C-alpha positions in Angstrom: -78.8 16.6 -77.7 -82.1 15.4 -79.1 -80.3 13.2 -81.6 -78.1 11.7 -79.0 -81.0 10.9 -76.6 -82.9 9.4 -79.5 -80.0 7.1 -80.3 -79.5 6.1 -76.6 -83.2 5.5 -75.9 -84.4 4.0 -79.1 -85.9 0.5 -78.4 -83.6 -1.1 -81.0 -80.7 0.2 -79.0 -81.8 -1.2 -75.7 -80.8 -4.7 -74.6 -79.9 -6.5 -71.4 -76.2 -7.6 -71.6 -75.5 -10.7 -69.6 -72.6 -10.8 -67.1 -69.4 -11.7 -68.9 -70.6 -10.6 -72.4 -69.1 -7.1 -72.3 -66.5 -7.6 -75.0 -69.1 -9.2 -77.3 -71.5 -6.2 -76.7 -68.7 -3.7 -77.7 -68.6 -5.4 -81.1 -72.3 -5.0 -81.8 -73.7 -2.5 -84.2 -75.9 -1.2 -81.4 -72.9 -0.2 -79.3 -71.1 1.2 -82.3 -74.1 3.5 -82.9 -74.3 4.6 -79.3 -70.5 5.2 -79.1 -70.4 7.2 -82.3 -73.3 9.4 -81.2 -71.7 10.0 -77.8 -68.3 10.8 -79.3 -69.8 13.2 -81.8 -72.0 14.9 -79.2 -69.2 15.5 -76.7 -66.5 16.1 -79.4 -63.6 15.9 -77.0 -62.0 14.2 -74.0 -63.6 14.9 -70.6 -60.0 15.3 -69.2 -58.0 17.2 -71.9 -60.7 18.1 -74.5 -58.7 16.7 -77.4 -61.0 15.5 -80.3 -58.6 12.8 -81.2 -58.7 9.0 -80.5 -62.0 9.3 -78.5 -63.4 6.3 -76.6 -66.5 5.9 -74.5 -65.8 4.8 -70.9 -68.5 3.0 -68.9 -68.6 4.4 -65.3 -70.2 1.2 -64.2 -71.8 -1.9 -65.8 -75.2 -1.8 -64.1 -76.9 -0.4 -67.2 -74.8 -2.1 -69.8 -76.9 -2.2 -73.0 -79.2 0.5 -71.6 -76.6 3.3 -71.0 -77.7 6.8 -70.3 -75.7 10.0 -70.2 -74.9 9.6 -66.5 -73.5 6.1 -67.1 -70.7 6.9 -69.6 -68.1 9.5 -70.3 -65.9 10.3 -73.3 -62.2 10.1 -73.0 -59.2 10.1 -75.4 -57.5 6.7 -75.5 -54.4 7.8 -73.5 -56.6 9.2 -70.6 -58.9 6.1 -70.8 -55.8 3.8 -70.4 -54.5 6.0 -67.6 -57.8 5.9 -65.8 -58.1 2.1 -66.0 -54.6 1.6 -64.8 -55.3 3.8 -61.8 -58.6 2.0 -61.1 -56.8 -1.3 -61.1 -54.1 0.0 -58.8 -56.7 1.4 -56.4 -58.6 -1.9 -56.4 -55.4 -3.9 -55.6 -54.5 -1.4 -52.8 -58.0 -1.8 -51.3 -57.7 -5.5 -51.5 -54.4 -5.5 -49.6 -55.9 -3.3 -46.9 -58.9 -5.5 -46.1 -58.3 -7.7 -43.2 -58.5 -11.4 -43.8 -61.6 -12.8 -42.2 -60.9 -15.6 -39.7 -63.2 -18.5 -39.5 -63.3 -19.6 -35.8 -64.6 -23.0 -36.7 -61.7 -23.8 -39.0 -59.1 -22.3 -36.6 -59.7 -24.5 -33.6 
């Protein structure tokens, strides 16, 4: 745990990632160090515990570049894909359920 926290909190591993730069961030050595440390520390998927094809999932993007343990989770690739698919479906379902706001000025 100490090694993991050292990697996550080291000043050279802390950066502000601008909106829209997520993919570029994932290609940095900084992210690769953090991802490797997280995958090694957890050792298995949070869903099925397999040690194969592990990825690090960001629970949100508020701390991108300054991730802590509460901001990420480790999943195998199949569960990560399944999670993202479900998240997108839920987002679309919520979008369809929201009422369209009417502008009384435009509707006269």
